[in-house]
VOTILUM-733664 format. One record per residue: x, y, z of N, C-alpha, C, O in turn. Coordinates in steps of 0.1 Angstrom, whole numbers, plus 2048, in hexadecimal, padded with zeros to 3 digits. Layout:
// VOTILUM-733664
<node n_u="X" n_v="Y" n_w="Z" ca_u="X" ca_v="Y" ca_w="Z" c_u="X" c_v="Y" c_w="Z" o_u="X" o_v="Y" o_w="Z"/>
...
// end
This chain:
// VOTILUM-733664
<node n_u="808" n_v="7F4" n_w="800" ca_u="800" ca_v="800" ca_w="800" c_u="809" c_v="80D" c_w="800" o_u="805" o_v="816" o_w="7F9"/>
<node n_u="814" n_v="80C" n_w="808" ca_u="81C" ca_v="818" ca_w="808" c_u="822" c_v="81B" c_w="7FA" o_u="823" o_v="827" o_w="7F7"/>
<node n_u="825" n_v="811" n_w="7F3" ca_u="82A" ca_v="813" ca_w="7E5" c_u="820" c_v="81A" c_w="7DC" o_u="823" o_v="823" o_w="7D4"/>
<node n_u="813" n_v="816" n_w="7DE" ca_u="808" ca_v="81D" ca_w="7D6" c_u="807" c_v="82C" c_w="7DA" o_u="806" o_v="834" o_w="7D2"/>
<node n_u="808" n_v="82E" n_w="7E7" ca_u="807" ca_v="83C" ca_w="7EC" c_u="813" c_v="844" c_w="7E7" o_u="811" o_v="850" o_w="7E3"/>
<node n_u="81F" n_v="83E" n_w="7E7" ca_u="82B" ca_v="845" ca_w="7E2" c_u="829" c_v="849" c_w="7D3" o_u="82C" o_v="854" o_w="7CF"/>
<node n_u="823" n_v="840" n_w="7CB" ca_u="821" ca_v="842" ca_w="7BD" c_u="817" c_v="84E" c_w="7BB" o_u="819" o_v="856" o_w="7B2"/>
<node n_u="80C" n_v="84E" n_w="7C3" ca_u="802" ca_v="858" ca_w="7C2" c_u="809" c_v="866" c_w="7C5" o_u="806" o_v="870" o_w="7BE"/>
<node n_u="811" n_v="866" n_w="7D0" ca_u="817" ca_v="873" ca_w="7D4" c_u="821" c_v="877" c_w="7C9" o_u="822" o_v="883" o_w="7C6"/>
<node n_u="828" n_v="86E" n_w="7C3" ca_u="832" ca_v="871" ca_w="7B8" c_u="82A" c_v="877" c_w="7AC" o_u="82F" o_v="881" o_w="7A6"/>
<node n_u="81F" n_v="871" n_w="7A8" ca_u="817" ca_v="877" ca_w="79D" c_u="812" c_v="885" c_w="7A1" o_u="813" o_v="88E" o_w="798"/>
<node n_u="80E" n_v="887" n_w="7AD" ca_u="809" ca_v="894" ca_w="7B1" c_u="815" c_v="89E" c_w="7B0" o_u="813" o_v="8A9" o_w="7AB"/>
<node n_u="821" n_v="89A" n_w="7B5" ca_u="82C" ca_v="8A3" ca_w="7B4" c_u="831" c_v="8A6" c_w="7A6" o_u="835" o_v="8B1" o_w="7A3"/>
<node n_u="830" n_v="89C" n_w="79D" ca_u="834" ca_v="89E" ca_w="78F" c_u="82B" c_v="8A8" c_w="789" o_u="830" o_v="8B0" o_w="780"/>
<node n_u="81F" n_v="8AA" n_w="78D" ca_u="816" ca_v="8B4" ca_w="788" c_u="815" c_v="8C0" c_w="791" o_u="80C" o_v="8C9" o_w="78F"/>
<node n_u="81F" n_v="8C2" n_w="799" ca_u="821" ca_v="8CD" ca_w="7A2" c_u="815" c_v="8D0" c_w="7AB" o_u="811" o_v="8DB" o_w="7AE"/>
<node n_u="80F" n_v="8C5" n_w="7B0" ca_u="805" ca_v="8C6" ca_w="7BB" c_u="80C" c_v="8CC" c_w="7C7" o_u="818" o_v="8C8" o_w="7CA"/>
<node n_u="805" n_v="8D4" n_w="7CF" ca_u="80C" ca_v="8DB" ca_w="7DA" c_u="809" c_v="8D4" c_w="7E7" o_u="7FD" o_v="8D0" o_w="7EA"/>
<node n_u="813" n_v="8D3" n_w="7EF" ca_u="812" ca_v="8CF" ca_w="7FD" c_u="80B" c_v="8C1" c_w="7FF" o_u="801" o_v="8C1" o_w="806"/>
<node n_u="80F" n_v="8B7" n_w="7F7" ca_u="808" ca_v="8AA" ca_w="7F9" c_u="80A" c_v="8A5" c_w="808" o_u="815" o_v="8A5" o_w="80D"/>
<node n_u="800" n_v="8A0" n_w="80E" ca_u="800" ca_v="89A" ca_w="81B" c_u="7F9" c_v="88C" c_w="81A" o_u="7EE" o_v="88B" o_w="814"/>
<node n_u="7FF" n_v="882" n_w="821" ca_u="7F9" ca_v="875" ca_w="822" c_u="7F6" c_v="873" c_w="831" o_u="7FF" o_v="873" o_w="839"/>
<node n_u="7E9" n_v="870" n_w="834" ca_u="7E5" ca_v="86D" ca_w="841" c_u="7E1" c_v="85E" c_w="843" o_u="7DA" o_v="859" o_w="83A"/>
<node n_u="7E6" n_v="858" n_w="84D" ca_u="7E3" ca_v="84A" ca_w="850" c_u="7D6" c_v="84B" c_w="858" o_u="7D6" o_v="84F" o_w="864"/>
<node n_u="7CB" n_v="847" n_w="853" ca_u="7BE" ca_v="848" ca_w="859" c_u="7BA" c_v="83B" c_w="861" o_u="7AE" o_v="83A" o_w="865"/>
<node n_u="7C3" n_v="832" n_w="862" ca_u="7BF" ca_v="825" ca_w="869" c_u="7BB" c_v="827" c_w="877" o_u="7B4" o_v="81E" o_w="87C"/>
<node n_u="7BF" n_v="831" n_w="87E" ca_u="7BC" ca_v="833" ca_w="88C" c_u="7B0" c_v="83C" c_w="88E" o_u="7AC" o_v="840" o_w="899"/>
<node n_u="7A9" n_v="840" n_w="883" ca_u="79D" ca_v="848" ca_w="883" c_u="791" c_v="840" c_w="880" o_u="792" o_v="835" o_w="87B"/>
<node n_u="785" n_v="846" n_w="882" ca_u="779" ca_v="83E" ca_w="87E" c_u="775" c_v="83F" c_w="86F" o_u="76B" o_v="83A" o_w="86B"/>
<node n_u="77E" n_v="846" n_w="867" ca_u="77B" ca_v="847" ca_w="859" c_u="77D" c_v="83A" c_w="852" o_u="787" o_v="833" o_w="855"/>
<node n_u="774" n_v="835" n_w="84A" ca_u="775" ca_v="828" ca_w="844" c_u="77F" c_v="828" c_w="837" o_u="77B" o_v="823" o_w="82D"/>
<node n_u="78B" n_v="82D" n_w="839" ca_u="795" ca_v="82C" ca_w="82F" c_u="7A2" c_v="82B" c_w="836" o_u="7A3" o_v="82E" o_w="842"/>
<node n_u="7AD" n_v="826" n_w="82F" ca_u="7BA" ca_v="825" ca_w="836" c_u="7C2" c_v="832" c_w="835" o_u="7C9" o_v="835" o_w="83E"/>
<node n_u="7C1" n_v="839" n_w="829" ca_u="7CA" ca_v="844" ca_w="827" c_u="7C3" c_v="84F" c_w="820" o_u="7BB" o_v="84D" o_w="817"/>
<node n_u="7C6" n_v="85C" n_w="824" ca_u="7C2" ca_v="868" ca_w="81D" c_u="7CF" c_v="86D" c_w="816" o_u="7DA" o_v="86E" o_w="81C"/>
<node n_u="7CE" n_v="871" n_w="809" ca_u="7D8" ca_v="879" ca_w="803" c_u="7D2" c_v="887" c_w="800" o_u="7C7" o_v="887" o_w="7FA"/>
<node n_u="7D8" n_v="891" n_w="805" ca_u="7D3" ca_v="89F" ca_w="804" c_u="7DC" c_v="8A7" c_w="7FC" o_u="7E8" o_v="8A7" o_w="7FF"/>
<node n_u="7D7" n_v="8AF" n_w="7F2" ca_u="7E0" ca_v="8B7" ca_w="7EA" c_u="7D9" c_v="8C4" c_w="7E6" o_u="7CD" o_v="8C4" o_w="7E5"/>
<node n_u="7E0" n_v="8CE" n_w="7E4" ca_u="7DB" ca_v="8DB" ca_w="7DF" c_u="7DE" c_v="8DD" c_w="7D0" o_u="7EA" o_v="8DB" o_w="7CC"/>
<node n_u="7D4" n_v="8E1" n_w="7C9" ca_u="7D6" ca_v="8E5" ca_w="7BA" c_u="7D6" c_v="8F4" c_w="7B9" o_u="7CF" o_v="8FB" o_w="7C2"/>
<node n_u="7DC" n_v="8FA" n_w="7AF" ca_u="7DC" ca_v="908" ca_w="7AE" c_u="7D1" c_v="90E" c_w="7A5" o_u="7D0" o_v="91A" o_w="7A4"/>
<node n_u="7C9" n_v="906" n_w="79F" ca_u="7BE" ca_v="90B" ca_w="796" c_u="7B5" c_v="8FF" c_w="793" o_u="7B8" o_v="8F4" o_w="796"/>
<node n_u="7AA" n_v="902" n_w="78D" ca_u="7A0" ca_v="8F7" ca_w="789" c_u="7A6" c_v="8EE" c_w="77F" o_u="7A5" o_v="8E2" o_w="780"/>
<node n_u="7AD" n_v="8F3" n_w="774" ca_u="7B4" ca_v="8EA" ca_w="76B" c_u="7BE" c_v="8E1" c_w="772" o_u="7C0" o_v="8D6" o_w="76E"/>
<node n_u="7C5" n_v="8E7" n_w="77B" ca_u="7CF" ca_v="8DF" ca_w="783" c_u="7C8" c_v="8D4" c_w="78B" o_u="7CD" o_v="8C9" o_w="78C"/>
<node n_u="7BD" n_v="8D7" n_w="791" ca_u="7B5" ca_v="8CD" ca_w="798" c_u="7B2" c_v="8C2" c_w="78F" o_u="7B3" o_v="8B6" o_w="793"/>
<node n_u="7AD" n_v="8C5" n_w="783" ca_u="7A9" ca_v="8BB" ca_w="779" c_u="7B5" c_v="8B2" c_w="775" o_u="7B4" o_v="8A6" o_w="774"/>
<node n_u="7C0" n_v="8B9" n_w="773" ca_u="7CC" ca_v="8B2" ca_w="76E" c_u="7D1" c_v="8A8" c_w="779" o_u="7D4" o_v="89D" o_w="777"/>
<node n_u="7D1" n_v="8AD" n_w="786" ca_u="7D4" ca_v="8A4" ca_w="791" c_u="7CB" c_v="898" c_w="792" o_u="7CF" o_v="88D" o_w="794"/>
<node n_u="7BE" n_v="89B" n_w="791" ca_u="7B4" ca_v="890" ca_w="792" c_u="7B6" c_v="886" c_w="787" o_u="7B6" o_v="87A" o_w="78A"/>
<node n_u="7B8" n_v="88A" n_w="77B" ca_u="7BA" ca_v="881" ca_w="770" c_u="7C7" c_v="879" c_w="772" o_u="7C7" o_v="86D" o_w="76F"/>
<node n_u="7D1" n_v="87F" n_w="776" ca_u="7DE" ca_v="878" ca_w="778" c_u="7DD" c_v="86E" c_w="783" o_u="7E2" o_v="863" o_w="782"/>
<node n_u="7D6" n_v="872" n_w="78E" ca_u="7D5" ca_v="868" ca_w="799" c_u="7CC" c_v="85C" c_w="795" o_u="7CF" o_v="851" o_w="798"/>
<node n_u="7C1" n_v="85F" n_w="78E" ca_u="7B8" ca_v="854" ca_w="789" c_u="7C0" c_v="84B" c_w="780" o_u="7BF" o_v="83F" o_w="781"/>
<node n_u="7C8" n_v="850" n_w="777" ca_u="7D0" ca_v="848" ca_w="76E" c_u="7DA" c_v="83F" c_w="776" o_u="7DC" o_v="833" o_w="774"/>
<node n_u="7E0" n_v="845" n_w="780" ca_u="7EA" ca_v="83E" ca_w="789" c_u="7E3" c_v="833" c_w="791" o_u="7E8" o_v="828" o_w="792"/>
<node n_u="7D7" n_v="836" n_w="796" ca_u="7D0" ca_v="82C" ca_w="79E" c_u="7CC" c_v="820" c_w="795" o_u="7CD" o_v="815" o_w="799"/>
<node n_u="7C9" n_v="823" n_w="788" ca_u="7C6" ca_v="818" ca_w="77F" c_u="7D2" c_v="810" c_w="77C" o_u="7D1" o_v="804" o_w="77C"/>
<node n_u="7DD" n_v="816" n_w="77A" ca_u="7EA" ca_v="80F" ca_w="778" c_u="7ED" c_v="806" c_w="784" o_u="7F3" o_v="7FB" o_w="782"/>
<node n_u="7EA" n_v="80B" n_w="790" ca_u="7ED" ca_v="803" ca_w="79C" c_u="7E2" c_v="7F9" c_w="79F" o_u="7E2" o_v="7F2" o_w="7AA"/>
<node n_u="7D8" n_v="7F7" n_w="796" ca_u="7CD" ca_v="7EE" ca_w="798" c_u="7C5" c_v="7F1" c_w="7A5" o_u="7C1" o_v="7E8" o_w="7AC"/>
<node n_u="7C4" n_v="7FE" n_w="7A8" ca_u="7BD" ca_v="803" ca_w="7B4" c_u="7AF" c_v="807" c_w="7AF" o_u="7AE" o_v="811" o_w="7A8"/>
<node n_u="7A5" n_v="800" n_w="7B3" ca_u="797" ca_v="803" ca_w="7AF" c_u="792" c_v="810" c_w="7B5" o_u="794" o_v="813" o_w="7C0"/>
<node n_u="78D" n_v="818" n_w="7AC" ca_u="787" ca_v="825" ca_w="7B0" c_u="778" c_v="823" c_w="7B2" o_u="771" o_v="81F" o_w="7A8"/>
<node n_u="773" n_v="826" n_w="7BE" ca_u="765" ca_v="825" ca_w="7C1" c_u="75D" c_v="831" c_w="7BC" o_u="752" o_v="830" o_w="7B7"/>
<node n_u="763" n_v="83D" n_w="7BE" ca_u="75D" ca_v="84A" ca_w="7BA" c_u="767" c_v="854" c_w="7B8" o_u="772" o_v="854" o_w="7BE"/>
<node n_u="764" n_v="85E" n_w="7AE" ca_u="76C" ca_v="86A" ca_w="7AD" c_u="763" c_v="875" c_w="7A8" o_u="75A" o_v="873" o_w="7A1"/>
<node n_u="767" n_v="881" n_w="7AD" ca_u="75F" ca_v="88D" ca_w="7A9" c_u="763" c_v="890" c_w="79A" o_u="76E" o_v="890" o_w="796"/>
<node n_u="758" n_v="891" n_w="792" ca_u="75A" ca_v="894" ca_w="784" c_u="758" c_v="8A3" c_w="781" o_u="75C" o_v="8A7" o_w="776"/>
<node n_u="753" n_v="8AA" n_w="78A" ca_u="752" ca_v="8B9" ca_w="789" c_u="760" c_v="8BF" c_w="78A" o_u="769" o_v="8B9" o_w="78E"/>
<node n_u="760" n_v="8CC" n_w="786" ca_u="76D" ca_v="8D3" ca_w="787" c_u="76B" c_v="8E0" c_w="78E" o_u="775" o_v="8E6" o_w="793"/>
<node n_u="760" n_v="8E6" n_w="790" ca_u="75E" ca_v="8F3" ca_w="795" c_u="75C" c_v="8F3" c_w="7A4" o_u="752" o_v="8F9" o_w="7AA"/>
<node n_u="764" n_v="8EC" n_w="7AB" ca_u="763" ca_v="8EB" ca_w="7BA" c_u="771" c_v="8ED" c_w="7C0" o_u="77B" o_v="8EE" o_w="7B9"/>
<node n_u="771" n_v="8EF" n_w="7CD" ca_u="77D" ca_v="8F1" ca_w="7D4" c_u="783" c_v="8E4" c_w="7DA" o_u="78D" o_v="8E3" o_w="7E1"/>
<node n_u="77C" n_v="8D8" n_w="7D7" ca_u="780" ca_v="8CC" ca_w="7DC" c_u="77C" c_v="8C1" c_w="7D3" o_u="770" o_v="8BF" o_w="7D0"/>
<node n_u="785" n_v="8B9" n_w="7CE" ca_u="782" ca_v="8AD" ca_w="7C6" c_u="787" c_v="8A1" c_w="7CD" o_u="791" o_v="8A1" o_w="7D4"/>
<node n_u="77F" n_v="896" n_w="7CD" ca_u="782" ca_v="88A" ca_w="7D5" c_u="783" c_v="87E" c_w="7CC" o_u="77B" o_v="87D" o_w="7C2"/>
<node n_u="78C" n_v="876" n_w="7CF" ca_u="78E" ca_v="869" ca_w="7C8" c_u="78E" c_v="85E" c_w="7D3" o_u="797" o_v="85E" o_w="7DB"/>
<node n_u="783" n_v="856" n_w="7D3" ca_u="782" ca_v="84B" ca_w="7DD" c_u="786" c_v="83E" c_w="7D7" o_u="77F" o_v="839" o_w="7CE"/>
<node n_u="792" n_v="839" n_w="7DB" ca_u="797" ca_v="82D" ca_w="7D6" c_u="797" c_v="822" c_w="7E1" o_u="7A0" o_v="81A" o_w="7E2"/>
<node n_u="78D" n_v="823" n_w="7E9" ca_u="78B" ca_v="819" ca_w="7F4" c_u="795" c_v="81C" c_w="800" o_u="791" o_v="824" o_w="808"/>
<node n_u="7A0" n_v="815" n_w="800" ca_u="7A9" ca_v="817" ca_w="80B" c_u="7B2" c_v="824" c_w="80A" o_u="7BA" o_v="827" o_w="813"/>
<node n_u="7B1" n_v="82B" n_w="7FE" ca_u="7B8" ca_v="837" ca_w="7FC" c_u="7AD" c_v="841" c_w="7F7" o_u="7A6" o_v="83F" o_w="7ED"/>
<node n_u="7AD" n_v="84D" n_w="7FD" ca_u="7A4" ca_v="858" ca_w="7F9" c_u="7AD" c_v="864" c_w="7F6" o_u="7B4" o_v="868" o_w="7FF"/>
<node n_u="7AC" n_v="869" n_w="7EA" ca_u="7B4" ca_v="874" ca_w="7E6" c_u="7AB" c_v="881" c_w="7E6" o_u="7A0" o_v="881" o_w="7E0"/>
<node n_u="7B0" n_v="88B" n_w="7ED" ca_u="7A9" ca_v="898" ca_w="7ED" c_u="7B1" c_v="8A2" c_w="7E6" o_u="7BC" o_v="8A5" o_w="7EA"/>
<node n_u="7AB" n_v="8A8" n_w="7DB" ca_u="7B2" ca_v="8B3" ca_w="7D4" c_u="7AB" c_v="8BF" c_w="7D6" o_u="79F" o_v="8C1" o_w="7D3"/>
<node n_u="7B2" n_v="8C9" n_w="7DD" ca_u="7AB" ca_v="8D5" ca_w="7E1" c_u="7B1" c_v="8E1" c_w="7D9" o_u="7BC" o_v="8E1" o_w="7D4"/>
<node n_u="7A8" n_v="8EC" n_w="7D8" ca_u="7AD" ca_v="8F9" ca_w="7D5" c_u="7B4" c_v="8FE" c_w="7E2" o_u="7B2" o_v="8F8" o_w="7EC"/>
<node n_u="7BC" n_v="909" n_w="7E1" ca_u="7C2" ca_v="90E" ca_w="7ED" c_u="7B7" c_v="912" c_w="7F7" o_u="7B8" o_v="90F" o_w="803"/>
<node n_u="7AC" n_v="919" n_w="7F2" ca_u="7A1" ca_v="91D" ca_w="7FB" c_u="79B" c_v="910" c_w="801" o_u="798" o_v="910" o_w="80D"/>
<node n_u="798" n_v="906" n_w="7F9" ca_u="791" ca_v="8FA" ca_w="7FF" c_u="79A" c_v="8F3" c_w="809" o_u="794" o_v="8EE" o_w="813"/>
<node n_u="7A7" n_v="8F2" n_w="807" ca_u="7AF" ca_v="8EC" ca_w="811" c_u="7AF" c_v="8F3" c_w="81E" o_u="7AF" o_v="8ED" o_w="829"/>
<node n_u="7B0" n_v="900" n_w="81D" ca_u="7B0" ca_v="908" ca_w="82A" c_u="7A2" c_v="907" c_w="830" o_u="7A1" o_v="906" o_w="83D"/>
<node n_u="797" n_v="908" n_w="828" ca_u="78A" ca_v="908" ca_w="82E" c_u="786" c_v="8FB" c_w="835" o_u="782" o_v="8FA" o_w="840"/>
<node n_u="789" n_v="8EF" n_w="82E" ca_u="785" ca_v="8E2" ca_w="833" c_u="78F" c_v="8DD" c_w="83D" o_u="78C" o_v="8D6" o_w="846"/>
<node n_u="79C" n_v="8E1" n_w="83B" ca_u="7A6" ca_v="8DE" ca_w="845" c_u="7A6" c_v="8CF" c_w="84A" o_u="7A6" o_v="8CD" o_w="856"/>
<node n_u="7A7" n_v="8C6" n_w="841" ca_u="7A6" ca_v="8B8" ca_w="845" c_u="7B2" c_v="8B4" c_w="84E" o_u="7B1" o_v="8AB" o_w="857"/>
<node n_u="7BE" n_v="8BA" n_w="84C" ca_u="7C9" ca_v="8B7" ca_w="854" c_u="7C7" c_v="8BA" c_w="863" o_u="7CB" o_v="8B3" o_w="86C"/>
<node n_u="7C0" n_v="8C5" n_w="865" ca_u="7BC" ca_v="8C9" ca_w="873" c_u="7B1" c_v="8C0" c_w="879" o_u="7B1" o_v="8BD" o_w="884"/>
<node n_u="7A7" n_v="8BD" n_w="870" ca_u="79C" ca_v="8B5" ca_w="874" c_u="7A1" c_v="8A7" c_w="879" o_u="79D" o_v="8A1" o_w="883"/>
<node n_u="7AB" n_v="8A2" n_w="871" ca_u="7B1" ca_v="895" ca_w="875" c_u="7BF" c_v="896" c_w="87A" o_u="7C8" o_v="88F" o_w="876"/>
<node n_u="7C0" n_v="89F" n_w="884" ca_u="7CD" ca_v="8A2" ca_w="88A" c_u="7D4" c_v="896" c_w="890" o_u="7E0" o_v="895" o_w="891"/>
<node n_u="7CC" n_v="88C" n_w="895" ca_u="7D1" ca_v="880" ca_w="89B" c_u="7D6" c_v="876" c_w="891" o_u="7DD" o_v="86D" o_w="895"/>
<node n_u="7D3" n_v="878" n_w="884" ca_u="7D8" ca_v="86E" ca_w="87A" c_u="7E6" c_v="870" c_w="878" o_u="7EB" o_v="87C" o_w="877"/>
<node n_u="7EE" n_v="865" n_w="877" ca_u="7FC" ca_v="866" ca_w="874" c_u="7FF" c_v="86B" c_w="866" o_u="7F8" o_v="867" o_w="85C"/>
<node n_u="808" n_v="874" n_w="865" ca_u="80D" ca_v="879" ca_w="858" c_u="818" c_v="870" c_w="853" o_u="821" o_v="86E" o_w="85A"/>
<node n_u="817" n_v="86C" n_w="847" ca_u="821" ca_v="863" ca_w="841" c_u="82A" c_v="86C" c_w="838" o_u="825" o_v="873" o_w="82F"/>
<node n_u="837" n_v="86B" n_w="839" ca_u="840" ca_v="872" ca_w="831" c_u="844" c_v="869" c_w="825" o_u="84D" o_v="860" o_w="827"/>
<node n_u="83E" n_v="86A" n_w="81A" ca_u="841" ca_v="862" ca_w="80E" c_u="848" c_v="869" c_w="803" o_u="84B" o_v="863" o_w="7F9"/>
<node n_u="84C" n_v="875" n_w="806" ca_u="853" ca_v="87D" ca_w="7FC" c_u="862" c_v="87A" c_w="7FD" o_u="868" o_v="87C" o_w="807"/>
<node n_u="868" n_v="875" n_w="7F2" ca_u="876" ca_v="872" ca_w="7F1" c_u="87E" c_v="87F" c_w="7F0" o_u="87B" o_v="888" o_w="7E8"/>
<node n_u="888" n_v="881" n_w="7F9" ca_u="890" ca_v="88D" ca_w="7F9" c_u="89D" c_v="88A" c_w="7F1" o_u="8A5" o_v="893" o_w="7F0"/>
// end
């Protein structure tokens, strides 16, 4: 699973997604294992990130249960069962503040330095 998460983060970084964070949700009541949270700088950027993540999930044989098909929002979601990817506008990330909401969730450092 960690290798899948690393690949998702790599794809996000390749497209210049901002401040990707991976939260281990196993100790929370949320029915998923991991959140991947990222900020996009525009609606076209949100769409590009969504499409790239969906393609990578397909390559990884990770079944996608649901994804937002709209574009005019501050938050796009990709639900791949045990991985949920949240793509936010800057405003949306600050407003919904999932990192603060799930403060007790462990942050995983998957970015290679």
